[in-house]
C-alpha positions, -999 to +999 in steps of 0.1 A: +217+246-152+179+240-149+163+212-130+135+195-149+106+182-128+089+151-140+051+152-137+037+124-115+019+095-132-017+091-120-038+059-122-076+061-121-092+042-093-106+014-116-070+006-127-058+008-091-085-018-082-073-040-110-037-035-099-046-050-065-071-075-078-099-060-057-132-042-064-135-005-066-155-006-035-126-021-016-105+009-027-131+031-012-130+011+020-092+015+022-098+052+019-120+049+050-092+031+070-065+057+078-044+032+097-038+012+065-017+040+050-032+037+015-024+067-006-052+093-007-069+101-039-063+131-061-095+144-077-092+155-113-125+166-129-144+148-102-127+115-107-103+098-083-067+091-092-037+078-072-001+088-078+018+058-090+049+067-070+029+067-038+012+034-047+047+019-052+059+033-019+028+018-002+036-016-018+073-014-006+062-006+029+037-035+030+063-059+018+088-047+044+061-049+071+051-084+060+088-095+063+090-081+098+058-099+108+072-131+095+104-128+114+085-119+146+063-149+141+093-172+137+109-158+169+076-163+187+073-199+175+109-206+185+103-191+219+071-212+224+090-243+213+117-236+239+093-231+267+074-263+259+104-285+260 
């Protein structure tokens, strides 16, 4: 029984910029911001590409983080409302 490995899908940075509706320069800025957690580029023949699976993981993490931020904000507002009463 052999296990087949599926080759990763790569998107060139101009398509990555379109995916997020930002300029290619913004993608470069995200590369310069390690705390953002944006997937690093893979260089192929001098051009920058991003692995699709890692982009999707980044998106899932951002959505999850946004949901947590929203819940924390609701708790904070509820707490503030309780202390002002």
